[in-house]
One Martini backbone bead per residue (centre of mass of N, CA, C, O) as a GRO file, in nm:
protein
  285
    1MET     BB    1  -1.247   0.280   0.670
    2PRO     BB    2  -1.189   0.437   0.410
    3ALA     BB    3  -1.313   0.575   0.151
    4LYS     BB    4  -1.364   0.483  -0.147
    5ARG     BB    5  -1.237   0.508  -0.444
    6LYS     BB    6  -1.321   0.569  -0.796
    7VAL     BB    7  -1.096   0.345  -0.896
    8ALA     BB    8  -1.243   0.061  -0.878
    9SER     BB    9  -1.335   0.131  -1.205
   10PRO     BB   10  -1.183   0.180  -1.428
   11PRO     BB   11  -1.301   0.335  -1.679
   12ALA     BB   12  -1.592   0.406  -1.839
   13GLY     BB   13  -1.666   0.394  -2.165
   14ALA     BB   14  -1.545   0.541  -2.444
   15HIS     BB   15  -1.261   0.643  -2.318
   16ALA     BB   16  -1.173   0.372  -2.175
   17ARG     BB   17  -1.113   0.219  -2.454
   18LYS     BB   18  -0.834   0.368  -2.493
   19LEU     BB   19  -0.734   0.171  -2.283
   20PRO     BB   20  -0.562  -0.057  -2.215
   21GLY     BB   21  -0.611  -0.355  -2.047
   22TRP     BB   22  -0.330  -0.374  -1.891
   23ILE     BB   23  -0.386  -0.113  -1.732
   24THR     BB   24  -0.667  -0.161  -1.595
   25ASP     BB   25  -0.595  -0.422  -1.474
   26HIS     BB   26  -0.365  -0.330  -1.280
   27PHE     BB   27  -0.531  -0.127  -1.120
   28LYS     BB   28  -0.746  -0.318  -1.018
   29GLU     BB   29  -0.574  -0.518  -0.873
   30SER     BB   30  -0.437  -0.306  -0.694
   31LEU     BB   31  -0.675  -0.203  -0.549
   32ASN     BB   32  -0.780  -0.464  -0.439
   33SER     BB   33  -0.520  -0.521  -0.264
   34LEU     BB   34  -0.562  -0.279  -0.081
   35GLU     BB   35  -0.843  -0.333   0.023
   36LEU     BB   36  -0.786  -0.606   0.144
   37LEU     BB   37  -0.579  -0.509   0.351
   38MET     BB   38  -0.773  -0.327   0.508
   39GLN     BB   39  -0.979  -0.543   0.574
   40ILE     BB   40  -0.802  -0.737   0.724
   41THR     BB   41  -0.718  -0.534   0.945
   42ASP     BB   42  -1.001  -0.475   1.055
   43ILE     BB   43  -1.080  -0.773   1.115
   44SER     BB   44  -0.849  -0.822   1.316
   45ALA     BB   45  -0.924  -0.622   1.522
   46ARG     BB   46  -1.191  -0.737   1.597
   47GLY     BB   47  -1.089  -1.028   1.676
   48ILE     BB   48  -0.910  -0.929   1.909
   49GLY     BB   49  -1.139  -0.806   2.077
   50VAL     BB   50  -1.285  -1.077   2.130
   51LEU     BB   51  -1.073  -1.209   2.319
   52ARG     BB   52  -1.132  -1.074   2.584
   53GLY     BB   53  -1.404  -1.270   2.638
   54MET     BB   54  -1.300  -1.574   2.643
   55PRO     BB   55  -1.255  -1.664   2.935
   56LYS     BB   56  -1.550  -1.670   3.023
   57ILE     BB   57  -1.650  -1.880   2.818
   58VAL     BB   58  -1.453  -2.106   2.893
   59LYS     BB   59  -1.548  -2.129   3.192
   60VAL     BB   60  -1.856  -2.176   3.151
   61LEU     BB   61  -1.833  -2.434   2.983
   62ALA     BB   62  -1.664  -2.605   3.191
   63ASP     BB   63  -1.875  -2.596   3.417
   64VAL     BB   64  -2.122  -2.714   3.262
   65GLU     BB   65  -1.943  -2.985   3.204
   66GLY     BB   66  -1.743  -3.048   3.450
   67LYS     BB   67  -1.416  -2.953   3.357
   68SER     BB   68  -1.246  -2.735   3.524
   69ASP     BB   69  -1.028  -2.948   3.653
   70GLN     BB   70  -0.910  -3.017   3.395
   71PRO     BB   71  -0.614  -2.989   3.228
   72ASN     BB   72  -0.730  -2.889   2.949
   73SER     BB   73  -0.905  -2.655   3.074
   74VAL     BB   74  -0.685  -2.501   3.216
   75LYS     BB   75  -0.508  -2.451   2.965
   76GLN     BB   76  -0.720  -2.302   2.802
   77LEU     BB   77  -0.768  -2.071   3.000
   78GLU     BB   78  -0.479  -1.962   3.015
   79ARG     BB   79  -0.463  -1.897   2.717
   80ALA     BB   80  -0.700  -1.707   2.712
   81GLN     BB   81  -0.574  -1.502   2.921
   82LYS     BB   82  -0.324  -1.427   2.750
   83GLU     BB   83  -0.479  -1.325   2.504
   84ALA     BB   84  -0.645  -1.118   2.642
   85GLU     BB   85  -0.419  -0.936   2.739
   86LEU     BB   86  -0.306  -0.874   2.471
   87ALA     BB   87  -0.564  -0.761   2.346
   88SER     BB   88  -0.598  -0.524   2.541
   89THR     BB   89  -0.337  -0.384   2.461
   90GLU     BB   90  -0.403  -0.336   2.170
   91VAL     BB   91  -0.669  -0.175   2.210
   92GLU     BB   92  -0.560   0.057   2.395
   93LYS     BB   93  -0.323   0.124   2.160
   94ASP     BB   94  -0.450   0.079   1.864
   95PHE     BB   95  -0.294  -0.164   1.718
   96PRO     BB   96   0.031  -0.146   1.655
   97VAL     BB   97   0.111  -0.419   1.541
   98LEU     BB   98  -0.097  -0.441   1.311
   99HIS     BB   99  -0.027  -0.169   1.178
  100GLY     BB  100   0.269  -0.228   1.128
  101PHE     BB  101   0.227  -0.450   0.929
  102ALA     BB  102   0.055  -0.271   0.726
  103VAL     BB  103   0.280  -0.069   0.652
  104VAL     BB  104   0.474  -0.273   0.526
  105ALA     BB  105   0.258  -0.375   0.308
  106LEU     BB  106   0.201  -0.095   0.171
  107TRP     BB  107   0.481  -0.026   0.066
  108SER     BB  108   0.500  -0.292  -0.102
  109TRP     BB  109   0.264  -0.225  -0.271
  110MET     BB  110   0.378   0.021  -0.408
  111GLU     BB  111   0.625  -0.108  -0.538
  112HIS     BB  112   0.460  -0.324  -0.703
  113PHE     BB  113   0.288  -0.128  -0.867
  114VAL     BB  114   0.520   0.030  -1.008
  115LYS     BB  115   0.702  -0.194  -1.118
  116GLY     BB  116   0.477  -0.343  -1.267
  117PHE     BB  117   0.407  -0.107  -1.463
  118VAL     BB  118   0.691  -0.076  -1.596
  119ALA     BB  119   0.697  -0.360  -1.703
  120LEU     BB  120   0.453  -0.330  -1.883
  121TRP     BB  121   0.552  -0.093  -2.048
  122LEU     BB  122   0.798  -0.257  -2.177
  123THR     BB  123   0.622  -0.486  -2.310
  124HIS     BB  124   0.397  -0.286  -2.475
  125ARG     BB  125   0.612  -0.063  -2.541
  126ARG     BB  126   0.841   0.022  -2.782
  127ASP     BB  127   0.944   0.308  -2.678
  128ALA     BB  128   1.058   0.220  -2.393
  129LEU     BB  129   1.345   0.102  -2.520
  130ASP     BB  130   1.425   0.421  -2.614
  131VAL     BB  131   1.516   0.503  -2.368
  132GLN     BB  132   1.794   0.618  -2.229
  133ALA     BB  133   1.806   0.468  -1.955
  134VAL     BB  134   1.771   0.183  -2.101
  135GLN     BB  135   2.012   0.204  -2.309
  136LYS     BB  136   2.227   0.223  -2.057
  137LEU     BB  137   2.209  -0.055  -1.989
  138ARG     BB  138   2.369  -0.348  -1.844
  139VAL     BB  139   2.352  -0.639  -2.010
  140ARG     BB  140   2.321  -0.986  -1.976
  141LEU     BB  141   2.249  -1.166  -2.244
  142GLY     BB  142   2.239  -1.458  -2.146
  143GLU     BB  143   2.043  -1.400  -1.903
  144TYR     BB  144   1.818  -1.249  -2.061
  145LEU     BB  145   1.738  -1.473  -2.293
  146GLN     BB  146   1.629  -1.697  -2.069
  147LEU     BB  147   1.390  -1.518  -2.047
  148GLN     BB  148   1.096  -1.424  -2.026
  149LYS     BB  149   0.929  -1.158  -2.119
  150ALA     BB  150   0.828  -1.067  -1.837
  151GLU     BB  151   1.110  -1.106  -1.709
  152GLN     BB  152   1.267  -0.902  -1.869
  153ALA     BB  153   1.114  -0.658  -1.760
  154GLN     BB  154   1.186  -0.707  -1.458
  155PHE     BB  155   1.499  -0.702  -1.513
  156LEU     BB  156   1.506  -0.399  -1.608
  157VAL     BB  157   1.386  -0.272  -1.357
  158GLU     BB  158   1.617  -0.362  -1.162
  159LEU     BB  159   1.839  -0.208  -1.323
  160LEU     BB  160   1.708   0.070  -1.307
  161GLU     BB  161   1.707   0.104  -1.001
  162GLN     BB  162   2.018   0.095  -0.977
  163GLU     BB  163   2.091   0.323  -1.174
  164LEU     BB  164   1.882   0.531  -0.996
  165ALA     BB  165   1.864   0.478  -0.689
  166SER     BB  166   1.565   0.435  -0.589
  167PRO     BB  167   1.587   0.294  -0.302
  168LEU     BB  168   1.738   0.577  -0.182
  169LYS     BB  169   1.474   0.716  -0.204
  170ARG     BB  170   1.228   0.945  -0.099
  171GLY     BB  171   0.931   0.872  -0.108
  172ALA     BB  172   0.789   0.948  -0.406
  173SER     BB  173   1.074   0.961  -0.543
  174ARG     BB  174   1.102   0.647  -0.566
  175PHE     BB  175   0.890   0.650  -0.814
  176GLU     BB  176   0.957   0.883  -0.994
  177SER     BB  177   1.239   0.779  -1.092
  178LEU     BB  178   1.091   0.553  -1.271
  179LEU     BB  179   0.890   0.726  -1.446
  180GLN     BB  180   1.040   0.970  -1.576
  181PRO     BB  181   1.187   0.827  -1.831
  182PHE     BB  182   0.854   0.793  -1.940
  183GLU     BB  183   0.682   1.042  -1.866
  184LEU     BB  184   0.508   0.963  -1.576
  185SER     BB  185   0.518   1.183  -1.407
  186PHE     BB  186   0.362   1.366  -1.112
  187GLN     BB  187   0.140   1.558  -0.933
  188LEU     BB  188   0.063   1.584  -0.614
  189PRO     BB  189  -0.130   1.652  -0.376
  190ASP     BB  190  -0.171   1.806  -0.107
  191GLY     BB  191  -0.003   1.609   0.144
  192CYS     BB  192   0.070   1.336   0.011
  193GLY     BB  193   0.387   1.345   0.011
  194GLN     BB  194   0.415   1.353   0.317
  195THR     BB  195   0.265   1.095   0.386
  196LEU     BB  196   0.454   0.902   0.218
  197PHE     BB  197   0.716   0.977   0.373
  198GLU     BB  198   0.610   0.882   0.645
  199LEU     BB  199   0.558   0.599   0.575
  200GLN     BB  200   0.852   0.519   0.500
  201GLN     BB  201   0.985   0.602   0.781
  202VAL     BB  202   0.808   0.402   0.950
  203ARG     BB  203   0.867   0.156   0.804
  204ASN     BB  204   1.176   0.150   0.853
  205VAL     BB  205   1.155   0.122   1.157
  206ILE     BB  206   0.989  -0.140   1.171
  207ALA     BB  207   1.186  -0.327   0.991
  208HIS     BB  208   1.491  -0.211   1.131
  209ARG     BB  209   1.402  -0.107   1.457
  210ASN     BB  210   1.153  -0.235   1.612
  211GLY     BB  211   0.990   0.035   1.636
  212GLN     BB  212   1.220   0.245   1.696
  213ALA     BB  213   1.302   0.547   1.732
  214ASP     BB  214   1.515   0.774   1.565
  215ARG     BB  215   1.698   1.044   1.463
  216ARG     BB  216   1.578   1.042   1.169
  217LEU     BB  217   1.280   1.048   1.230
  218ARG     BB  218   1.267   1.292   1.413
  219SER     BB  219   1.383   1.493   1.185
  220ASP     BB  220   1.182   1.417   0.939
  221CYS     BB  221   0.927   1.383   1.169
  222PRO     BB  222   0.839   1.612   1.392
  223TRP     BB  223   0.523   1.594   1.407
  224LEU     BB  224   0.528   1.316   1.583
  225LYS     BB  225   0.681   1.350   1.852
  226LEU     BB  226   0.954   1.189   1.902
  227LYS     BB  227   1.164   0.986   2.070
  228ILE     BB  228   1.440   0.827   2.127
  229ASN     BB  229   1.332   0.487   2.142
  230GLN     BB  230   1.043   0.520   2.078
  231PRO     BB  231   0.772   0.389   2.018
  232VAL     BB  232   0.589   0.328   1.717
  233LEU     BB  233   0.253   0.409   1.712
  234VAL     BB  234   0.019   0.282   1.503
  235SER     BB  235  -0.268   0.413   1.406
  236ARG     BB  236  -0.571   0.412   1.250
  237LYS     BB  237  -0.528   0.700   1.144
  238MET     BB  238  -0.250   0.663   1.015
  239LEU     BB  239  -0.328   0.425   0.831
  240HIS     BB  240  -0.553   0.573   0.668
  241ALA     BB  241  -0.373   0.802   0.561
  242TYR     BB  242  -0.190   0.605   0.397
  243SER     BB  243  -0.405   0.478   0.222
  244GLU     BB  244  -0.505   0.744   0.095
  245ALA     BB  245  -0.236   0.829  -0.031
  246ALA     BB  246  -0.212   0.569  -0.205
  247SER     BB  247  -0.475   0.624  -0.369
  248GLU     BB  248  -0.393   0.896  -0.482
  249PHE     BB  249  -0.158   0.796  -0.635
  250LEU     BB  250  -0.316   0.611  -0.819
  251LEU     BB  251  -0.511   0.831  -0.940
  252TYR     BB  252  -0.296   1.026  -1.060
  253PHE     BB  253  -0.162   0.816  -1.234
  254LEU     BB  254  -0.403   0.765  -1.407
  255TYR     BB  255  -0.418   1.043  -1.525
  256ARG     BB  256  -0.144   1.038  -1.659
  257VAL     BB  257  -0.191   0.791  -1.842
  258GLY     BB  258  -0.428   0.925  -1.991
  259ASP     BB  259  -0.267   1.156  -2.118
  260VAL     BB  260  -0.092   0.979  -2.310
  261TYR     BB  261  -0.384   0.876  -2.450
  262SER     BB  262  -0.589   1.128  -2.457
  263VAL     BB  263  -0.726   1.086  -2.161
  264ASP     BB  264  -0.969   1.242  -1.962
  265LEU     BB  265  -1.007   1.143  -1.603
  266ARG     BB  266  -1.108   1.388  -1.494
  267PRO     BB  267  -1.328   1.549  -1.328
  268THR     BB  268  -1.569   1.753  -1.362
  269GLU     BB  269  -1.676   2.024  -1.213
  270GLN     BB  270  -1.949   1.901  -1.145
  271GLU     BB  271  -1.848   1.637  -1.018
  272ALA     BB  272  -1.686   1.781  -0.796
  273LEU     BB  273  -1.928   1.929  -0.673
  274ASN     BB  274  -2.094   1.639  -0.743
  275PRO     BB  275  -2.014   1.326  -0.638
  276SER     BB  276  -2.301   1.177  -0.668
  277LEU     BB  277  -2.276   1.180  -0.959
  278PRO     BB  278  -2.260   1.041  -1.228
  279PRO     BB  279  -2.043   0.954  -1.459
  280THR     BB  280  -1.885   1.021  -1.727
  281ALA     BB  281  -1.702   0.916  -1.990
  282SER     BB  282  -1.445   1.099  -1.885
  283GLY     BB  283  -1.459   0.999  -1.624
  284CYS     BB  284  -1.343   0.791  -1.349
  285GLY     BB  285  -1.606   0.691  -1.144
   0.00000   0.00000   0.00000
């Protein structure tokens, strides 16, 4: 796993208290979900690796018990051998199937994180409803009034997505389009935007083309050096780069939210030069 970012506990100290709890709670819960996804992926990879040695164990135990010729033991050994072959293929290719599933889940995590935050912003900030993009939404009043308050906010986010054509936008602009009307958009660090763009394109191919590279992916991400109809094999290095970019997105978004509340969460120059130092009250921690 990549090193954990220091947003694990969104800001502590005097400055952190200026951020509403619903903000820090959302960031904490989202970060925990991201870490859990990466941990489960790594644990699963280790578990798959263990399967390669299972046939030998099954056979030895059956021999010791004198049951190697029994139908149940034969079936168990055959199943263990098939699983071992599949596991060996995954290990040799650096777990492309497992990492492919994780890529789809990671992009979904980003969508849920941003849309969930916008819904909370609409719920807790009175000025959010005055934003022009929200005012222009065509709401079916009867349907809207039947919803609970939290559901109403989610309903508005879905309408706003449609109005702004956010799902059609590419890379980080998918999220920036939702944040910009509320003046919450921000500048990503160098390289992060391109990595998130690659994540989205790879995710689309895995989700919609059974993991086979198409002309669009080849054109949009030439650095991957893929051929049309070539399987897109997501390596551990690629997945960790995507996870790191998602973490950076969360971190810089947190900085931007802090700016709205006049709380500078960026590390001081001293902390940036000495990351091992404990954070100050104004640092991100």
